[in-house]
C-alpha positions in Angstrom: -2.9 18.9 -1.3 -3.8 17.4 -4.7 -6.6 14.8 -5.3 -6.9 13.2 -8.7 -10.3 12.4 -9.9 -11.8 14.7 -7.3 -14.9 16.0 -9.1 -17.1 13.0 -8.1 -17.3 9.8 -6.0 -14.5 8.9 -3.7 -12.3 11.7 -4.8 -15.0 14.3 -4.1 -15.3 12.9 -0.6 -11.6 13.0 0.0 -11.3 16.6 -1.2 -14.2 17.5 1.2 -12.6 15.7 4.1 -9.3 17.6 3.7 -11.0 20.9 3.2 -13.1 20.4 6.4 -9.8 19.6 8.1 -8.4 23.0 7.1 -6.3 22.1 4.1 -6.3 23.8 0.7 -7.2 21.4 -2.0 -6.3 21.1 -5.7 -9.3 19.4 -7.4 -8.2 17.4 -10.5 -10.6 16.5 -13.3 -10.2 15.3 -16.9 -13.4 16.4 -18.6 -15.8 17.5 -15.8 -14.8 21.1 -15.2 -18.3 22.2 -14.1 -18.4 19.5 -11.4 -14.9 20.4 -10.2 -15.7 24.1 -10.1 -18.9 23.5 -8.2 -17.0 21.4 -5.6 -14.3 24.1 -5.3 -16.9 26.7 -4.6 -18.7 24.5 -2.0 -15.7 23.6 0.0 -15.1 25.3 3.4 -12.1 27.5 3.6 -10.2 29.5 1.0 -7.5 28.9 -1.6 -8.9 25.8 -3.3 -8.2 25.4 -7.0 -9.1 23.3 -10.0 -6.5 21.6 -12.2 -7.2 19.6 -15.4 -5.2 16.7 -16.9 -5.5 13.6 -18.9 -3.5 11.2 -16.6 -2.5 9.1 -19.6 -0.5 12.1 -20.9 2.8 12.6 -19.1 3.0 16.3 -20.0 -0.5 16.9 -18.7 0.4 15.2 -15.4 3.5 17.3 -15.0 1.6 20.5 -15.7 -1.1 19.4 -13.3 1.2 18.8 -10.4 3.4 21.8 -10.9 0.3 24.0 -11.4 -1.3 22.7 -8.2 1.9 23.4 -6.2 2.2 26.9 -7.6 -1.4 27.8 -6.8 -1.3 26.2 -3.4 2.1 27.6 -2.4 3.6 24.1 -2.3 2.5 20.5 -2.2 2.7 18.1 0.7 0.0 15.6 0.0 -0.9 13.7 -3.2 -3.9 11.4 -3.5 -3.8 9.2 -6.6 -7.5 8.4 -6.8 -8.5 8.7 -10.5 -9.0 5.6 -12.6 -10.9 4.0 -15.4 -12.9 0.7 -15.3 -14.1 -0.6 -18.6 -15.4 -4.2 -19.3 -13.1 -6.2 -21.6 -13.6 -9.9 -21.0 -11.0 -11.9 -22.8 -13.5 -14.2 -24.5 -15.7 -11.5 -25.8 -13.3 -8.7 -26.8 -11.6 -8.3 -30.2 -7.9 -8.3 -30.2 -7.8 -4.6 -31.3 -10.1 -3.7 -28.4 -8.1 -5.8 -26.0 -5.0 -3.9 -26.9 -6.8 -0.5 -26.6 -8.3 -1.3 -23.1 -5.0 -2.5 -21.7 -3.1 0.5 -22.9 -5.8 3.0 -21.8 -6.2 1.4 -18.4 -2.5 1.0 -17.5 -1.7 4.5 -18.9 -4.4 6.0 -16.6 -4.4 3.8 -13.5 -0.7 3.0 -13.1 1.6 5.1 -15.3 -0.5 8.3 -14.5 0.0 7.9 -10.8 3.6 6.9 -11.2 4.2 10.1 -13.1 2.3 12.2 -10.6 4.4 10.7 -7.8 7.6 11.6 -9.7 6.5 15.2 -10.1 5.1 15.6 -6.6 8.2 14.3 -4.9 10.2 17.2 -6.4 7.9 19.6 -4.5 7.7 17.4 -1.3 11.5 17.2 -0.9 11.6 21.0 -1.0 9.2 21.1 2.0 11.1 18.4 3.9 8.5 15.6 3.5 5.0 14.7 2.5 2.4 12.0 2.0 1.4 10.0 -1.0 -1.8 7.9 -0.7 -2.9 5.6 -3.5 -6.5 4.4 -4.0 -6.3 0.8 -5.2 -9.0 -1.9 -5.1 -9.8 -5.3 -3.6 -9.8 -6.3 -7.3 -6.0 -6.3 -7.1 -6.3 -9.4 -4.8 -9.5 -11.2 -5.7 -9.2 -10.7 -9.5 -11.3 -8.8 -12.0 -12.4 -11.4 -14.6 -14.4 -8.9 -16.7 -11.9 -6.1 -16.3 -8.4 -7.8 -16.1 -6.5 -4.7 -17.0 -8.1 -2.9 -14.1 -7.1 -5.6 -11.6 -3.6 -5.7 -13.0 -3.3 -1.9 -12.8 -4.4 -1.9 -9.2 -2.0 -4.7 -8.3 0.8 -2.6 -9.9 -0.3 0.4 -7.9 0.0 -1.6 -4.7 3.5 -2.7 -5.6 4.6 0.8 -6.7 3.4 2.3 -3.4 5.4 -0.2 -1.4 8.5 0.4 -3.5 8.2 4.1 -3.1 7.6 3.8 0.6 11.1 2.3 0.9 12.6 4.7 -1.5 11.1 7.9 0.0 11.2 7.2 3.7 14.6 8.8 4.1 13.2 12.0 2.7 10.3 12.1 5.2 7.8 11.1 2.6 5.4 8.3 3.6 3.5 6.3 1.0 0.4 4.2 1.7 -2.5 2.6 -0.1 -6.2 1.9 0.5 -8.0 -0.9 -1.3 -11.7 -0.4 -1.2 -14.3 -3.0 -2.3 -17.6 -1.7 -3.7 -18.3 1.9 -2.9 -21.6 3.7 -3.7 -20.4 6.0 -6.5 -21.2 6.9 -10.1 -18.9 4.2 -11.2 -20.8 1.4 -9.4 -24.3 2.9 -9.5 -25.4 0.7 -12.5 -24.1 -2.4 -10.8 -25.8 -1.7 -7.5 -29.1 -0.9 -9.2 -29.0 -4.0 -11.3 -30.3 -7.5 -10.5 -26.9 -8.2 -8.9 -27.3 -5.3 -6.4 -28.5 -7.5 -3.6 -25.8 -10.1 -4.3 -23.1 -7.4 -4.2 -24.3 -6.0 -0.9 -24.5 -9.5 0.5 -20.8 -10.0 -0.1 -20.2 -8.0 3.1 -21.6 -9.3 6.5 -22.9 -5.7 6.9 -25.1 -6.3 3.9 -24.1 -3.0 2.3 -21.3 -1.3 0.3 -19.0 1.5 1.5 -19.9 5.1 1.6 -17.3 7.4 -0.1 -16.9 9.2 3.2 -15.6 6.0 4.8 -12.8 5.8 2.3 -12.0 9.5 2.7 -11.7 9.1 6.5 -9.0 6.5 6.0 -7.1 8.6 3.4 -7.3 11.6 5.7 -5.8 9.7 8.5 -3.0 8.3 6.4 -2.0 11.8 5.4 -1.7 12.9 9.1 1.5 13.1 11.1 0.2 10.3 13.3 0.2 7.9 10.4 3.8 8.0 9.3 4.5 4.5 10.6 1.8 3.2 8.3 4.0 3.9 5.3 4.2 0.9 3.0 0.8 -0.5 4.1 -2.2 -1.5 2.0 -5.4 -1.1 4.0 -8.3 -3.2 3.0 -11.6 -1.2 3.1 -14.1 -3.7 2.0 -16.4 -4.5 5.0 -15.0 -8.0 5.3 -16.3 -8.8 1.8 -12.9 -10.2 0.9 -10.3 -11.5 3.3 -6.8 -12.0 2.1 -4.0 -13.7 4.0 
């Protein structure tokens, strides 16, 4: 199985959960080779590997997926977890920077996963089926006023996952999505330690944010044979901090 953005945060927890379950894992990174290699060496079991790619580069994505499949002896699970999250409020961003952030975010958060899916499906069909799990965000539903491209990219990821669930079901490939709220990772560390930290935690009636392992547990279940009938779903993992209808 292949996890994008696996060198830290949610991706690291996902890779660990699958390795602990006996799977061989391809750990993707863009520019954190040392962290990826340290994770590989710490995982239980044998046969884990590290792959590198800029997800905004279609050629990189294809080489990543094909390389993971070759080293693992096939590919039956893809977790699209990697993403970028950069502030670009519309009232305080230059037009040039606005263009840059939208292109960068959509290329990485939406087109990268779309290309990874296309490449992975070629390998999954050879094996008679597989699983694709996308890591989205509650921001796809509640909005991201300071990072609108991020919210749009995650909404697109949700829609793509549902479209592919219908398209790929006949091939035994199930596609599902998880949509976390705040998770205690490197990406959110500054926010959680800021003056807004208490306010963020109070968004949930549990008065905390998620642990990466909680997201990983849901992803691991969605990849299991028992979860085929969850194909097409988007699971909210936000501790009741945002309820959609």
